[in-house]
PDB file of N, CA, C and O in Angstrom:
ATOM      1  N   MET A   1     -13.756  22.228   6.095  1.00  0.00           N
ATOM      2  CA  MET A   1     -14.354  23.188   7.084  1.00  0.00           C
ATOM      3  C   MET A   1     -15.900  23.518   6.715  1.00  0.00           C
ATOM      4  O   MET A   1     -16.746  23.801   7.563  1.00  0.00           O
ATOM      5  N   ASP A   2     -16.128  23.442   5.378  1.00  0.00           N
ATOM      6  CA  ASP A   2     -17.598  23.606   5.150  1.00  0.00           C
ATOM      7  C   ASP A   2     -18.488  22.691   5.478  1.00  0.00           C
ATOM      8  O   ASP A   2     -19.647  22.954   5.798  1.00  0.00           O
ATOM      9  N   THR A   3     -18.065  21.713   5.426  1.00  0.00           N
ATOM     10  CA  THR A   3     -19.177  20.446   5.734  1.00  0.00           C
ATOM     11  C   THR A   3     -19.289  20.514   7.203  1.00  0.00           C
ATOM     12  O   THR A   3     -20.452  20.474   7.604  1.00  0.00           O
ATOM     13  N   LEU A   4     -18.328  20.612   8.152  1.00  0.00           N
ATOM     14  CA  LEU A   4     -18.589  20.905   9.319  1.00  0.00           C
ATOM     15  C   LEU A   4     -19.428  22.006   9.755  1.00  0.00           C
ATOM     16  O   LEU A   4     -20.086  21.980  10.795  1.00  0.00           O
ATOM     17  N   LYS A   5     -19.388  23.075   8.849  1.00  0.00           N
ATOM     18  CA  LYS A   5     -20.363  24.342   9.290  1.00  0.00           C
ATOM     19  C   LYS A   5     -21.741  24.036   8.807  1.00  0.00           C
ATOM     20  O   LYS A   5     -22.725  24.480   9.400  1.00  0.00           O
ATOM     21  N   LYS A   6     -21.835  23.269   7.717  1.00  0.00           N
ATOM     22  CA  LYS A   6     -23.147  22.619   7.273  1.00  0.00           C
ATOM     23  C   LYS A   6     -23.941  21.934   8.236  1.00  0.00           C
ATOM     24  O   LYS A   6     -25.095  22.250   8.525  1.00  0.00           O
ATOM     25  N   ILE A   7     -23.088  20.682   8.882  1.00  0.00           N
ATOM     26  CA  ILE A   7     -23.677  19.646  10.002  1.00  0.00           C
ATOM     27  C   ILE A   7     -23.933  20.607  11.263  1.00  0.00           C
ATOM     28  O   ILE A   7     -24.946  20.343  11.911  1.00  0.00           O
ATOM     29  N   LYS A   8     -23.263  21.529  11.631  1.00  0.00           N
ATOM     30  CA  LYS A   8     -23.362  22.429  12.667  1.00  0.00           C
ATOM     31  C   LYS A   8     -24.937  23.136  12.676  1.00  0.00           C
ATOM     32  O   LYS A   8     -25.665  23.337  13.648  1.00  0.00           O
ATOM     33  N   THR A   9     -25.131  23.375  11.506  1.00  0.00           N
ATOM     34  CA  THR A   9     -26.132  24.240  11.171  1.00  0.00           C
ATOM     35  C   THR A   9     -27.354  23.486  11.099  1.00  0.00           C
ATOM     36  O   THR A   9     -28.341  24.181  11.340  1.00  0.00           O
ATOM     37  N   MET A  10     -27.639  22.057  10.797  1.00  0.00           N
ATOM     38  CA  MET A  10     -28.514  21.135  10.537  1.00  0.00           C
ATOM     39  C   MET A  10     -29.162  20.936  11.730  1.00  0.00           C
ATOM     40  O   MET A  10     -28.524  20.922  12.783  1.00  0.00           O
ATOM     41  N   SER A  11     -30.683  20.737  11.690  1.00  0.00           N
ATOM     42  CA  SER A  11     -31.399  20.335  12.871  1.00  0.00           C
ATOM     43  C   SER A  11     -31.184  18.760  12.922  1.00  0.00           C
ATOM     44  O   SER A  11     -30.683  18.111  12.003  1.00  0.00           O
ATOM     45  N   SER A  12     -31.640  18.234  14.144  1.00  0.00           N
ATOM     46  CA  SER A  12     -31.509  16.666  14.338  1.00  0.00           C
ATOM     47  C   SER A  12     -32.313  15.944  13.469  1.00  0.00           C
ATOM     48  O   SER A  12     -31.998  14.788  13.185  1.00  0.00           O
ATOM     49  N   ALA A  13     -33.341  16.480  12.990  1.00  0.00           N
ATOM     50  CA  ALA A  13     -34.364  15.672  11.951  1.00  0.00           C
ATOM     51  C   ALA A  13     -33.763  15.774  10.718  1.00  0.00           C
ATOM     52  O   ALA A  13     -33.958  14.808   9.980  1.00  0.00           O
ATOM     53  N   THR A  14     -33.123  16.625  10.307  1.00  0.00           N
ATOM     54  CA  THR A  14     -32.594  16.813   9.166  1.00  0.00           C
ATOM     55  C   THR A  14     -31.624  15.891   8.943  1.00  0.00           C
ATOM     56  O   THR A  14     -31.708  15.214   7.918  1.00  0.00           O
ATOM     57  N   ILE A  15     -30.532  15.692   9.848  1.00  0.00           N
ATOM     58  CA  ILE A  15     -29.526  14.466   9.956  1.00  0.00           C
ATOM     59  C   ILE A  15     -29.879  13.167   9.993  1.00  0.00           C
ATOM     60  O   ILE A  15     -29.218  12.263   9.482  1.00  0.00           O
ATOM     61  N   ASP A  16     -31.293  12.984  10.808  1.00  0.00           N
ATOM     62  CA  ASP A  16     -31.821  11.826  10.876  1.00  0.00           C
ATOM     63  C   ASP A  16     -32.151  11.393   9.370  1.00  0.00           C
ATOM     64  O   ASP A  16     -31.703  10.364   8.864  1.00  0.00           O
ATOM     65  N   ARG A  17     -33.055  12.374   8.665  1.00  0.00           N
ATOM     66  CA  ARG A  17     -33.407  12.019   7.241  1.00  0.00           C
ATOM     67  C   ARG A  17     -32.246  11.771   6.394  1.00  0.00           C
ATOM     68  O   ARG A  17     -32.342  10.881   5.549  1.00  0.00           O
ATOM     69  N   LYS A  18     -31.234  12.391   6.495  1.00  0.00           N
ATOM     70  CA  LYS A  18     -30.147  12.242   5.836  1.00  0.00           C
ATOM     71  C   LYS A  18     -29.461  10.754   5.919  1.00  0.00           C
ATOM     72  O   LYS A  18     -29.154  10.047   4.960  1.00  0.00           O
ATOM     73  N   LEU A  19     -29.321  10.501   7.134  1.00  0.00           N
ATOM     74  CA  LEU A  19     -28.719   9.085   7.668  1.00  0.00           C
ATOM     75  C   LEU A  19     -29.732   7.996   7.314  1.00  0.00           C
ATOM     76  O   LEU A  19     -29.261   6.860   7.358  1.00  0.00           O
ATOM     77  N   LYS A  20     -30.865   8.083   7.012  1.00  0.00           N
ATOM     78  CA  LYS A  20     -32.034   7.216   7.041  1.00  0.00           C
ATOM     79  C   LYS A  20     -31.526   5.653   6.318  1.00  0.00           C
ATOM     80  O   LYS A  20     -31.776   4.550   6.804  1.00  0.00           O
ATOM     81  N   HIS A  21     -30.908   5.864   5.292  1.00  0.00           N
ATOM     82  CA  HIS A  21     -30.646   4.799   4.618  1.00  0.00           C
ATOM     83  C   HIS A  21     -29.280   4.017   5.123  1.00  0.00           C
ATOM     84  O   HIS A  21     -29.004   2.837   4.908  1.00  0.00           O
ATOM     85  N   GLU A  22     -28.672   4.775   5.691  1.00  0.00           N
ATOM     86  CA  GLU A  22     -27.391   4.461   6.152  1.00  0.00           C
ATOM     87  C   GLU A  22     -27.914   3.395   7.660  1.00  0.00           C
ATOM     88  O   GLU A  22     -27.427   2.291   7.901  1.00  0.00           O
ATOM     89  N   LYS A  23     -28.674   3.882   8.254  1.00  0.00           N
ATOM     90  CA  LYS A  23     -29.085   3.316   9.376  1.00  0.00           C
ATOM     91  C   LYS A  23     -29.699   1.956   8.931  1.00  0.00           C
ATOM     92  O   LYS A  23     -29.339   0.903   9.457  1.00  0.00           O
ATOM     93  N   GLU A  24     -30.485   2.001   8.105  1.00  0.00           N
ATOM     94  CA  GLU A  24     -31.233   0.713   7.433  1.00  0.00           C
ATOM     95  C   GLU A  24     -30.219  -0.377   7.151  1.00  0.00           C
ATOM     96  O   GLU A  24     -30.435  -1.540   7.491  1.00  0.00           O
ATOM     97  N   VAL A  25     -28.970   0.050   6.447  1.00  0.00           N
ATOM     98  CA  VAL A  25     -28.309  -0.961   6.146  1.00  0.00           C
ATOM     99  C   VAL A  25     -27.309  -1.424   7.355  1.00  0.00           C
ATOM    100  O   VAL A  25     -26.786  -2.535   7.452  1.00  0.00           O
ATOM    101  N   LEU A  26     -27.175  -0.422   8.173  1.00  0.00           N
ATOM    102  CA  LEU A  26     -26.522  -1.133   9.312  1.00  0.00           C
ATOM    103  C   LEU A  26     -27.197  -1.892  10.134  1.00  0.00           C
ATOM    104  O   LEU A  26     -26.564  -2.684  10.832  1.00  0.00           O
ATOM    105  N   LYS A  27     -28.666  -1.817  10.237  1.00  0.00           N
ATOM    106  CA  LYS A  27     -29.514  -2.421  10.943  1.00  0.00           C
ATOM    107  C   LYS A  27     -29.534  -3.783  10.495  1.00  0.00           C
ATOM    108  O   LYS A  27     -29.402  -4.731  11.269  1.00  0.00           O
ATOM    109  N   PHE A  28     -29.740  -3.927   8.913  1.00  0.00           N
ATOM    110  CA  PHE A  28     -29.776  -5.070   7.971  1.00  0.00           C
ATOM    111  C   PHE A  28     -28.669  -5.723   8.324  1.00  0.00           C
ATOM    112  O   PHE A  28     -28.919  -6.794   8.877  1.00  0.00           O
ATOM    113  N   ASN A  29     -27.440  -5.451   8.198  1.00  0.00           N
ATOM    114  CA  ASN A  29     -25.990  -6.215   8.584  1.00  0.00           C
ATOM    115  C   ASN A  29     -25.869  -6.665   9.916  1.00  0.00           C
ATOM    116  O   ASN A  29     -25.209  -7.682  10.126  1.00  0.00           O
ATOM    117  N   LEU A  30     -26.463  -6.000  10.942  1.00  0.00           N
ATOM    118  CA  LEU A  30     -26.583  -6.480  12.009  1.00  0.00           C
ATOM    119  C   LEU A  30     -27.683  -7.817  12.490  1.00  0.00           C
ATOM    120  O   LEU A  30     -27.576  -8.641  13.398  1.00  0.00           O
ATOM    121  N   HIS A  31     -28.601  -7.637  11.593  1.00  0.00           N
ATOM    122  CA  HIS A  31     -29.807  -8.716  11.692  1.00  0.00           C
ATOM    123  C   HIS A  31     -29.204  -9.925  11.176  1.00  0.00           C
ATOM    124  O   HIS A  31     -29.379 -10.992  11.764  1.00  0.00           O
ATOM    125  N   TYR A  32     -28.353  -9.827   9.892  1.00  0.00           N
ATOM    126  CA  TYR A  32     -28.160 -11.088   8.927  1.00  0.00           C
ATOM    127  C   TYR A  32     -26.708 -11.101   9.067  1.00  0.00           C
ATOM    128  O   TYR A  32     -26.033 -11.222   8.044  1.00  0.00           O
ATOM    129  N   LYS A  33     -26.060 -10.974  10.371  1.00  0.00           N
ATOM    130  CA  LYS A  33     -24.664 -11.161  10.603  1.00  0.00           C
ATOM    131  C   LYS A  33     -24.344 -12.692  10.509  1.00  0.00           C
ATOM    132  O   LYS A  33     -25.066 -13.462  11.142  1.00  0.00           O
ATOM    133  N   LYS A  34     -23.427 -13.126   9.847  1.00  0.00           N
ATOM    134  CA  LYS A  34     -22.782 -14.626   9.700  1.00  0.00           C
ATOM    135  C   LYS A  34     -22.397 -14.877  11.087  1.00  0.00           C
ATOM    136  O   LYS A  34     -21.849 -14.076  11.844  1.00  0.00           O
ATOM    137  N   ARG A  35     -22.741 -16.062  11.329  1.00  0.00           N
ATOM    138  CA  ARG A  35     -22.267 -16.378  12.850  1.00  0.00           C
ATOM    139  C   ARG A  35     -21.195 -17.605  12.539  1.00  0.00           C
ATOM    140  O   ARG A  35     -21.294 -18.439  11.639  1.00  0.00           O
ATOM    141  N   LYS A  36     -20.228 -17.497  13.449  1.00  0.00           N
ATOM    142  CA  LYS A  36     -19.086 -18.675  13.290  1.00  0.00           C
ATOM    143  C   LYS A  36     -19.642 -20.006  13.888  1.00  0.00           C
ATOM    144  O   LYS A  36     -20.238 -20.080  14.962  1.00  0.00           O
ATOM    145  N   ASP A  37     -19.364 -21.069  13.034  1.00  0.00           N
ATOM    146  CA  ASP A  37     -19.345 -22.406  13.502  1.00  0.00           C
ATOM    147  C   ASP A  37     -18.285 -22.996  14.280  1.00  0.00           C
ATOM    148  O   ASP A  37     -17.351 -23.574  13.723  1.00  0.00           O
ATOM    149  N   TYR A  38     -18.367 -22.892  15.482  1.00  0.00           N
ATOM    150  CA  TYR A  38     -17.204 -23.244  16.443  1.00  0.00           C
ATOM    151  C   TYR A  38     -17.019 -24.597  16.275  1.00  0.00           C
ATOM    152  O   TYR A  38     -15.879 -25.060  16.329  1.00  0.00           O
ATOM    153  N   SER A  39     -17.958 -25.282  16.082  1.00  0.00           N
ATOM    154  CA  SER A  39     -17.849 -26.943  16.160  1.00  0.00           C
ATOM    155  C   SER A  39     -16.686 -27.338  15.323  1.00  0.00           C
ATOM    156  O   SER A  39     -15.750 -28.051  15.685  1.00  0.00           O
ATOM    157  N   LEU A  40     -16.889 -26.698  13.970  1.00  0.00           N
ATOM    158  CA  LEU A  40     -15.903 -27.267  12.925  1.00  0.00           C
ATOM    159  C   LEU A  40     -14.419 -26.436  13.130  1.00  0.00           C
ATOM    160  O   LEU A  40     -13.418 -27.048  12.758  1.00  0.00           O
ATOM    161  N   LEU A  41     -14.272 -25.330  13.596  1.00  0.00           N
ATOM    162  CA  LEU A  41     -13.347 -24.848  13.965  1.00  0.00           C
ATOM    163  C   LEU A  41     -12.306 -25.292  14.909  1.00  0.00           C
ATOM    164  O   LEU A  41     -11.102 -25.040  14.926  1.00  0.00           O
ATOM    165  N   SER A  42     -13.131 -26.099  15.788  1.00  0.00           N
ATOM    166  CA  SER A  42     -12.348 -26.832  17.015  1.00  0.00           C
ATOM    167  C   SER A  42     -11.785 -28.185  16.320  1.00  0.00           C
ATOM    168  O   SER A  42     -10.782 -28.733  16.778  1.00  0.00           O
ATOM    169  N   GLU A  43     -12.380 -28.628  15.347  1.00  0.00           N
ATOM    170  CA  GLU A  43     -12.006 -29.984  14.778  1.00  0.00           C
ATOM    171  C   GLU A  43     -10.684 -29.791  13.745  1.00  0.00           C
ATOM    172  O   GLU A  43      -9.751 -30.592  13.798  1.00  0.00           O
ATOM    173  N   VAL A  44     -10.689 -28.797  12.918  1.00  0.00           N
ATOM    174  CA  VAL A  44      -9.588 -28.436  12.046  1.00  0.00           C
ATOM    175  C   VAL A  44      -8.418 -27.917  12.548  1.00  0.00           C
ATOM    176  O   VAL A  44      -8.549 -26.810  13.070  1.00  0.00           O
ATOM    177  N   PRO A  45      -7.341 -28.374  12.544  1.00  0.00           N
ATOM    178  CA  PRO A  45      -6.058 -27.699  13.244  1.00  0.00           C
ATOM    179  C   PRO A  45      -5.821 -26.370  12.287  1.00  0.00           C
ATOM    180  O   PRO A  45      -5.724 -26.487  11.066  1.00  0.00           O
ATOM    181  N   THR A  46      -5.750 -25.262  12.875  1.00  0.00           N
ATOM    182  CA  THR A  46      -5.270 -24.061  12.347  1.00  0.00           C
ATOM    183  C   THR A  46      -4.270 -23.396  13.140  1.00  0.00           C
ATOM    184  O   THR A  46      -4.039 -23.699  14.310  1.00  0.00           O
ATOM    185  N   LYS A  47      -3.555 -22.305  12.373  1.00  0.00           N
ATOM    186  CA  LYS A  47      -2.613 -21.543  12.949  1.00  0.00           C
ATOM    187  C   LYS A  47      -2.786 -20.410  12.752  1.00  0.00           C
ATOM    188  O   LYS A  47      -2.922 -20.170  11.553  1.00  0.00           O
ATOM    189  N   THR A  48      -2.868 -19.295  13.595  1.00  0.00           N
ATOM    190  CA  THR A  48      -2.800 -17.788  13.243  1.00  0.00           C
ATOM    191  C   THR A  48      -1.546 -17.379  13.069  1.00  0.00           C
ATOM    192  O   THR A  48      -0.607 -18.020  13.541  1.00  0.00           O
ATOM    193  N   SER A  49      -1.369 -16.202  12.335  1.00  0.00           N
ATOM    194  CA  SER A  49      -0.017 -15.485  11.862  1.00  0.00           C
ATOM    195  C   SER A  49       0.932 -15.572  12.962  1.00  0.00           C
ATOM    196  O   SER A  49       2.136 -15.623  12.712  1.00  0.00           O
ATOM    197  N   ILE A  50       0.424 -15.597  14.358  1.00  0.00           N
ATOM    198  CA  ILE A  50       1.154 -15.238  15.553  1.00  0.00           C
ATOM    199  C   ILE A  50       1.912 -16.580  15.614  1.00  0.00           C
ATOM    200  O   ILE A  50       3.115 -16.537  15.869  1.00  0.00           O
ATOM    201  N   ASP A  51       1.230 -17.934  15.373  1.00  0.00           N
ATOM    202  CA  ASP A  51       1.864 -19.025  15.780  1.00  0.00           C
ATOM    203  C   ASP A  51       2.829 -19.528  14.697  1.00  0.00           C
ATOM    204  O   ASP A  51       3.425 -20.605  14.704  1.00  0.00           O
ATOM    205  N   LEU A  52       2.871 -18.706  13.903  1.00  0.00           N
ATOM    206  CA  LEU A  52       3.883 -19.320  12.465  1.00  0.00           C
ATOM    207  C   LEU A  52       5.292 -18.981  12.837  1.00  0.00           C
ATOM    208  O   LEU A  52       5.560 -17.839  13.211  1.00  0.00           O
ATOM    209  N   ASN A  53       6.116 -19.818  12.764  1.00  0.00           N
ATOM    210  CA  ASN A  53       7.739 -19.319  12.921  1.00  0.00           C
ATOM    211  C   ASN A  53       8.254 -19.122  11.300  1.00  0.00           C
ATOM    212  O   ASN A  53       8.442 -19.967  10.426  1.00  0.00           O
ATOM    213  N   ARG A  54       8.396 -17.673  11.286  1.00  0.00           N
ATOM    214  CA  ARG A  54       8.740 -17.228   9.878  1.00  0.00           C
ATOM    215  C   ARG A  54      10.180 -17.552   9.691  1.00  0.00           C
ATOM    216  O   ARG A  54      10.557 -17.419   8.527  1.00  0.00           O
ATOM    217  N   GLN A  55      11.095 -17.952  10.562  1.00  0.00           N
ATOM    218  CA  GLN A  55      12.360 -18.295  10.336  1.00  0.00           C
ATOM    219  C   GLN A  55      12.498 -19.875   9.822  1.00  0.00           C
ATOM    220  O   GLN A  55      13.645 -20.130   9.457  1.00  0.00           O
ATOM    221  N   VAL A  56      11.822 -20.676   9.748  1.00  0.00           N
ATOM    222  CA  VAL A  56      11.796 -21.751   9.268  1.00  0.00           C
ATOM    223  C   VAL A  56      11.029 -22.063   8.156  1.00  0.00           C
ATOM    224  O   VAL A  56       9.900 -21.574   8.131  1.00  0.00           O
ATOM    225  N   PRO A  57      11.446 -22.901   7.050  1.00  0.00           N
ATOM    226  CA  PRO A  57      10.727 -23.182   5.565  1.00  0.00           C
ATOM    227  C   PRO A  57       9.810 -24.442   5.842  1.00  0.00           C
ATOM    228  O   PRO A  57      10.173 -25.512   6.330  1.00  0.00           O
ATOM    229  N   GLY A  58       8.640 -24.108   5.456  1.00  0.00           N
ATOM    230  CA  GLY A  58       7.386 -24.930   5.334  1.00  0.00           C
ATOM    231  C   GLY A  58       6.197 -24.673   6.113  1.00  0.00           C
ATOM    232  O   GLY A  58       5.329 -25.519   6.327  1.00  0.00           O
ATOM    233  N   ASN A  59       6.179 -23.364   6.573  1.00  0.00           N
ATOM    234  CA  ASN A  59       4.909 -23.116   6.867  1.00  0.00           C
ATOM    235  C   ASN A  59       4.452 -21.891   5.731  1.00  0.00           C
ATOM    236  O   ASN A  59       5.072 -20.874   5.420  1.00  0.00           O
ATOM    237  N   ILE A  60       3.181 -22.376   5.264  1.00  0.00           N
ATOM    238  CA  ILE A  60       2.705 -21.875   4.238  1.00  0.00           C
ATOM    239  C   ILE A  60       1.285 -21.066   4.590  1.00  0.00           C
ATOM    240  O   ILE A  60       0.637 -21.195   5.629  1.00  0.00           O
ATOM    241  N   GLN A  61       1.019 -20.334   3.632  1.00  0.00           N
ATOM    242  CA  GLN A  61      -0.034 -19.340   3.840  1.00  0.00           C
ATOM    243  C   GLN A  61      -1.126 -19.795   2.512  1.00  0.00           C
ATOM    244  O   GLN A  61      -0.750 -19.676   1.346  1.00  0.00           O
ATOM    245  N   VAL A  62      -2.217 -20.213   2.789  1.00  0.00           N
ATOM    246  CA  VAL A  62      -3.138 -20.607   1.627  1.00  0.00           C
ATOM    247  C   VAL A  62      -4.428 -19.707   1.419  1.00  0.00           C
ATOM    248  O   VAL A  62      -5.132 -19.244   2.317  1.00  0.00           O
ATOM    249  N   ASP A  63      -4.548 -19.595   0.415  1.00  0.00           N
ATOM    250  CA  ASP A  63      -5.690 -18.726  -0.022  1.00  0.00           C
ATOM    251  C   ASP A  63      -6.520 -19.019  -1.378  1.00  0.00           C
ATOM    252  O   ASP A  63      -6.003 -19.036  -2.495  1.00  0.00           O
ATOM    253  N   CYS A  64      -7.772 -19.228  -1.131  1.00  0.00           N
ATOM    254  CA  CYS A  64      -8.489 -19.781  -2.087  1.00  0.00           C
ATOM    255  C   CYS A  64      -9.506 -18.479  -2.624  1.00  0.00           C
ATOM    256  O   CYS A  64     -10.244 -17.896  -1.831  1.00  0.00           O
ATOM    257  N   VAL A  65      -9.440 -18.172  -3.872  1.00  0.00           N
ATOM    258  CA  VAL A  65     -10.434 -17.085  -4.512  1.00  0.00           C
ATOM    259  C   VAL A  65     -11.412 -17.490  -5.579  1.00  0.00           C
ATOM    260  O   VAL A  65     -10.990 -18.106  -6.558  1.00  0.00           O
ATOM    261  N   GLU A  66     -12.578 -17.219  -5.475  1.00  0.00           N
ATOM    262  CA  GLU A  66     -13.616 -17.272  -6.697  1.00  0.00           C
ATOM    263  C   GLU A  66     -13.546 -16.415  -7.554  1.00  0.00           C
ATOM    264  O   GLU A  66     -14.066 -15.369  -7.165  1.00  0.00           O
ATOM    265  N   HIS A  67     -13.047 -16.351  -8.785  1.00  0.00           N
ATOM    266  CA  HIS A  67     -13.087 -15.306  -9.699  1.00  0.00           C
ATOM    267  C   HIS A  67     -14.538 -15.478 -10.502  1.00  0.00           C
ATOM    268  O   HIS A  67     -14.811 -16.313 -11.364  1.00  0.00           O
ATOM    269  N   CYS A  68     -15.373 -14.442  -9.955  1.00  0.00           N
ATOM    270  CA  CYS A  68     -16.836 -14.746 -10.871  1.00  0.00           C
ATOM    271  C   CYS A  68     -17.436 -13.518 -10.759  1.00  0.00           C
ATOM    272  O   CYS A  68     -18.663 -13.497 -10.857  1.00  0.00           O
ATOM    273  N   GLY A  69     -16.762 -12.342 -10.550  1.00  0.00           N
ATOM    274  CA  GLY A  69     -17.488 -10.814 -10.369  1.00  0.00           C
ATOM    275  C   GLY A  69     -18.628 -11.084  -9.140  1.00  0.00           C
ATOM    276  O   GLY A  69     -18.528 -11.675  -8.065  1.00  0.00           O
ATOM    277  N   ALA A  70     -19.786 -10.359  -9.812  1.00  0.00           N
ATOM    278  CA  ALA A  70     -20.859 -10.014  -8.959  1.00  0.00           C
ATOM    279  C   ALA A  70     -21.632 -11.370  -8.459  1.00  0.00           C
ATOM    280  O   ALA A  70     -22.152 -11.441  -7.345  1.00  0.00           O
ATOM    281  N   SER A  71     -21.642 -12.242  -9.237  1.00  0.00           N
ATOM    282  CA  SER A  71     -22.472 -13.337  -9.215  1.00  0.00           C
ATOM    283  C   SER A  71     -21.908 -14.544  -9.674  1.00  0.00           C
ATOM    284  O   SER A  71     -21.268 -14.608 -10.724  1.00  0.00           O
ATOM    285  N   ALA A  72     -22.156 -15.670  -8.804  1.00  0.00           N
ATOM    286  CA  ALA A  72     -21.459 -16.964  -9.114  1.00  0.00           C
ATOM    287  C   ALA A  72     -22.308 -18.003 -10.077  1.00  0.00           C
ATOM    288  O   ALA A  72     -22.232 -19.228  -9.988  1.00  0.00           O
ATOM    289  N   ALA A  73     -23.084 -17.320 -10.959  1.00  0.00           N
ATOM    290  CA  ALA A  73     -24.107 -18.114 -11.771  1.00  0.00           C
ATOM    291  C   ALA A  73     -23.251 -17.977 -13.153  1.00  0.00           C
ATOM    292  O   ALA A  73     -22.677 -16.957 -13.534  1.00  0.00           O
ATOM    293  N   GLY A  74     -23.296 -19.204 -13.797  1.00  0.00           N
ATOM    294  CA  GLY A  74     -22.560 -19.313 -14.900  1.00  0.00           C
ATOM    295  C   GLY A  74     -21.157 -19.920 -14.788  1.00  0.00           C
ATOM    296  O   GLY A  74     -20.914 -20.773 -13.935  1.00  0.00           O
ATOM    297  N   GLU A  75     -20.297 -19.505 -15.595  1.00  0.00           N
ATOM    298  CA  GLU A  75     -18.968 -20.080 -15.481  1.00  0.00           C
ATOM    299  C   GLU A  75     -18.061 -18.911 -14.969  1.00  0.00           C
ATOM    300  O   GLU A  75     -18.065 -17.701 -15.196  1.00  0.00           O
ATOM    301  N   TYR A  76     -17.205 -19.808 -14.118  1.00  0.00           N
ATOM    302  CA  TYR A  76     -16.181 -19.124 -13.288  1.00  0.00           C
ATOM    303  C   TYR A  76     -15.043 -19.769 -12.959  1.00  0.00           C
ATOM    304  O   TYR A  76     -15.035 -20.993 -13.092  1.00  0.00           O
ATOM    305  N   ILE A  77     -13.842 -19.081 -12.459  1.00  0.00           N
ATOM    306  CA  ILE A  77     -12.871 -19.955 -12.185  1.00  0.00           C
ATOM    307  C   ILE A  77     -12.522 -19.844 -10.433  1.00  0.00           C
ATOM    308  O   ILE A  77     -12.867 -18.900  -9.723  1.00  0.00           O
ATOM    309  N   ASN A  78     -11.853 -20.909 -10.037  1.00  0.00           N
ATOM    310  CA  ASN A  78     -11.272 -20.870  -8.620  1.00  0.00           C
ATOM    311  C   ASN A  78     -10.098 -20.901  -8.868  1.00  0.00           C
ATOM    312  O   ASN A  78      -9.661 -21.504  -9.849  1.00  0.00           O
ATOM    313  N   SER A  79      -9.308 -20.220  -7.977  1.00  0.00           N
ATOM    314  CA  SER A  79      -7.931 -20.344  -7.813  1.00  0.00           C
ATOM    315  C   SER A  79      -7.062 -20.570  -6.313  1.00  0.00           C
ATOM    316  O   SER A  79      -7.020 -19.711  -5.432  1.00  0.00           O
ATOM    317  N   LEU A  80      -6.469 -21.753  -6.247  1.00  0.00           N
ATOM    318  CA  LEU A  80      -5.874 -21.628  -4.849  1.00  0.00           C
ATOM    319  C   LEU A  80      -4.171 -21.351  -5.042  1.00  0.00           C
ATOM    320  O   LEU A  80      -3.401 -21.821  -5.879  1.00  0.00           O
ATOM    321  N   ALA A  81      -3.938 -20.461  -3.995  1.00  0.00           N
ATOM    322  CA  ALA A  81      -2.775 -19.867  -4.263  1.00  0.00           C
ATOM    323  C   ALA A  81      -1.834 -20.326  -2.806  1.00  0.00           C
ATOM    324  O   ALA A  81      -2.418 -20.227  -1.727  1.00  0.00           O
ATOM    325  N   THR A  82      -0.562 -20.760  -2.822  1.00  0.00           N
ATOM    326  CA  THR A  82      -0.029 -21.019  -1.534  1.00  0.00           C
ATOM    327  C   THR A  82       1.325 -20.382  -1.700  1.00  0.00           C
ATOM    328  O   THR A  82       1.960 -20.406  -2.754  1.00  0.00           O
ATOM    329  N   VAL A  83       1.727 -19.802  -0.565  1.00  0.00           N
ATOM    330  CA  VAL A  83       2.970 -18.941  -0.281  1.00  0.00           C
ATOM    331  C   VAL A  83       3.670 -19.499   0.852  1.00  0.00           C
ATOM    332  O   VAL A  83       3.009 -19.886   1.816  1.00  0.00           O
ATOM    333  N   ASP A  84       5.142 -19.603   0.853  1.00  0.00           N
ATOM    334  CA  ASP A  84       5.873 -20.264   1.711  1.00  0.00           C
ATOM    335  C   ASP A  84       6.402 -19.054   2.548  1.00  0.00           C
ATOM    336  O   ASP A  84       7.141 -18.244   1.989  1.00  0.00           O
ATOM    337  N   ILE A  85       6.018 -18.874   4.013  1.00  0.00           N
ATOM    338  CA  ILE A  85       6.025 -17.455   4.619  1.00  0.00           C
ATOM    339  C   ILE A  85       7.578 -17.337   4.789  1.00  0.00           C
ATOM    340  O   ILE A  85       7.914 -16.154   4.845  1.00  0.00           O
ATOM    341  N   TYR A  86       8.658 -18.244   4.892  1.00  0.00           N
ATOM    342  CA  TYR A  86       9.929 -18.282   5.041  1.00  0.00           C
ATOM    343  C   TYR A  86      10.685 -17.454   3.936  1.00  0.00           C
ATOM    344  O   TYR A  86      11.451 -16.521   4.176  1.00  0.00           O
ATOM    345  N   SER A  87      10.307 -18.005   2.511  1.00  0.00           N
ATOM    346  CA  SER A  87      10.783 -17.576   1.521  1.00  0.00           C
ATOM    347  C   SER A  87      10.121 -16.642   0.477  1.00  0.00           C
ATOM    348  O   SER A  87      10.672 -16.134  -0.499  1.00  0.00           O
ATOM    349  N   GLY A  88       8.856 -16.517   0.864  1.00  0.00           N
ATOM    350  CA  GLY A  88       7.996 -15.459   0.091  1.00  0.00           C
ATOM    351  C   GLY A  88       7.554 -16.352  -1.395  1.00  0.00           C
ATOM    352  O   GLY A  88       6.860 -15.811  -2.257  1.00  0.00           O
TER     353      GLY A  88
END
């Protein structure tokens, strides 16, 4: 409740100054947002989790992970994991 009281007593200019960095980050993220390439998506057959039959073996979920930390420079490991949704 102390935070709410402090916000209510702040002027709008002070709130704008406090949120300046957050607004810049939001504007940057909107400007450089990745666009989906629907031409490739239409060529590759995929199923969403709604389409999968969980009662029949053979429906797998695939996950590819790059283990490199904050940078892909230097050596790192890629792993590929598959899980059968029926059996886990």
